[in-house]
C-alpha positions in Angstrom: 6.3 5.8 -35.5 8.1 9.1 -35.8 11.7 9.5 -34.6 10.5 12.0 -32.0 8.2 9.3 -30.6 11.1 6.9 -30.3 13.2 9.6 -28.5 10.3 10.2 -26.1 10.1 6.5 -25.4 13.7 6.4 -24.5 13.4 9.6 -22.4 10.3 8.1 -20.6 12.2 4.9 -19.8 15.1 7.0 -18.5 12.8 9.2 -16.4 11.0 6.1 -15.1 14.2 4.5 -14.0 15.6 7.7 -12.3 12.3 8.4 -10.6 12.0 4.8 -9.4 15.5 4.9 -7.9 14.9 8.3 -6.2 11.5 7.1 -4.9 13.2 4.0 -3.4 15.9 6.1 -1.7 13.3 8.6 -0.3 11.2 5.7 1.1 14.3 4.1 2.7 15.3 7.5 4.2 11.8 8.0 5.6 11.9 4.9 7.7 15.6 4.7 8.3 16.9 4.1 11.9 19.9 6.2 11.0 18.0 9.5 10.7 19.6 11.9 13.2 16.6 14.2 13.4 13.7 12.0 14.4 11.2 14.6 13.2 12.2 13.6 9.6 11.5 9.9 10.0 8.3 7.8 10.4 7.6 4.5 12.1 4.9 2.0 11.4 1.5 3.5 12.3 2.5 7.0 11.4 0.4 8.8 8.8 1.0 12.3 7.3 -1.2 14.5 5.1 1.1 16.3 2.6 0.1 19.9 1.6 1.5 22.5 -0.8 0.4 26.1 -1.2 -1.6 27.0 -4.3 -1.2 30.3 -6.2 -3.2 32.1 -3.5 -1.0 30.7 -0.7 -3.8 28.4 0.5 -2.6 25.0 1.7 -4.0 22.2 -0.5 -3.8 18.6 0.5 -2.1 16.6 -2.3 -2.0 13.2 -0.6 -1.0 11.1 2.3 2.1 9.2 3.3 1.8 6.4 5.8 4.1 3.7 7.1 2.7 0.2 7.5 4.4 -2.8 9.1 6.5 -4.8 6.7 5.2 -8.2 5.6 5.7 -11.2 7.8 7.2 -14.3 6.1 7.7 -17.8 7.4 10.1 -20.3 5.8 11.2 -23.8 6.7 14.8 -23.3 7.5 15.5 -26.7 8.9 13.5 -29.3 7.0 14.7 -32.2 9.2 13.7 -30.6 12.4 10.3 -29.6 10.9 9.7 -33.1 9.7 10.6 -34.5 13.2 8.1 -32.1 14.7 5.3 -33.0 12.3 6.0 -36.7 13.0 5.6 -36.1 16.7 2.5 -33.8 16.5 0.6 -34.6 13.3 1.9 -37.9 11.8 -1.1 -38.2 9.5 0.1 -35.1 7.6 3.2 -36.9 6.4 3.4 -38.6 3.1 6.9 -38.9 1.6 7.3 -35.3 2.8 5.0 -33.0 4.7 2.0 -32.1 2.6 2.3 -28.6 1.2 -1.2 -27.6 2.3 -0.4 -28.5 5.9 2.9 -26.6 5.8 1.0 -23.6 4.5 -1.5 -23.9 7.4 1.3 -24.2 10.0 3.2 -21.3 8.4 0.0 -19.2 8.5 -0.4 -20.0 12.3 3.3 -19.1 12.9 2.9 -16.0 10.8 -0.1 -14.8 12.9 0.8 -16.2 16.4 4.5 -16.9 16.4 3.8 -20.7 16.7 1.0 -23.2 16.9 -1.4 -23.9 19.8 -1.0 -27.1 21.7 -4.5 -28.5 21.9 -3.9 -30.0 25.4 -2.5 -26.9 27.1 -3.6 -24.0 24.9 -0.1 -22.7 24.9 1.6 -21.3 21.7 4.6 -23.5 20.9 7.4 -22.8 18.5 7.7 -25.0 15.4 11.2 -26.4 15.1 12.6 -25.8 11.6 10.4 -22.8 10.8 11.7 -19.2 11.1 9.4 -16.2 11.3 10.8 -12.9 10.1 9.4 -9.4 10.0 10.0 -7.5 6.8 11.0 -3.9 6.4 8.3 -1.3 6.9 6.4 -0.4 3.8 5.8 3.3 2.8 2.3 3.8 1.2 1.7 7.0 -0.8 -1.8 7.9 -1.9 -2.3 10.9 -4.1 -5.4 13.0 -3.3 -8.1 13.9 -5.8 -6.7 17.0 -7.6 -3.1 16.4 -6.6 -1.9 16.4 -10.2 -3.3 19.9 -10.8 -2.0 21.2 -7.5 1.5 19.8 -8.0 1.6 21.0 -11.6 0.9 24.6 -10.4 3.4 24.2 -7.6 6.2 23.0 -9.8 5.4 25.3 -12.7 8.2 27.7 -11.8 10.7 25.0 -10.6 12.9 22.5 -12.4 10.7 19.7 -11.1 12.2 16.9 -13.1 15.8 17.3 -11.8 14.4 17.6 -8.2 12.2 14.5 -8.6 15.1 12.4 -9.8 17.6 13.4 -7.0 18.0 11.4 -3.9 16.9 13.2 -0.7 19.6 15.4 0.9 19.6 18.5 3.0 20.9 20.4 -0.1 18.0 19.5 -2.4 15.1 19.5 0.1 12.0 21.3 -1.0 12.0 25.0 -0.7 10.2 26.1 2.5 8.4 29.0 0.7 6.0 26.8 -1.2 5.6 23.9 1.2 3.5 23.5 4.3 5.3 21.9 7.2 4.1 18.3 7.9 3.7 16.6 11.2 3.7 12.8 11.6 0.9 11.4 13.6 0.2 7.9 14.8 -3.1 6.9 13.4 -5.1 4.0 14.7 -6.2 1.6 12.0 
């Protein structure tokens, strides 16, 4: 391997790290509750088609950005209370501890419904000792076919690497001359 190849490996690792950090900050800023101008933020269910102008000034779709609900997780936060509940409602599921497969089934019900259904009343009841939490919204970016070529042309006259690795601020927002204003829209899934 040539010295130049080693230098490029180090440079690639550096760029990867910087881009990853800037990407994370942009994703956080997009869904932040602290955004003063709500037209610059998105909420779960929003989807935006992103466009740039080609050399002829024609808008070209380069991809989409959407915000999905964050993942839901369920954890047993009070093992004793959970064990007491299982003893009272499904004693056959107890060995020395609650069987893992049963805990997974109960956790899935809590994840989907917020609790488990009482077979006698049909009501959804909380499970003592289990906590259901909603994760942070997830930003999903999907480049369009031909996006690489469109972006390459768009960035050909700009210092794209330094812009890509900077965190989003008003000072380093994209120049309005080569971008197409985007509008968020709630899309049904």
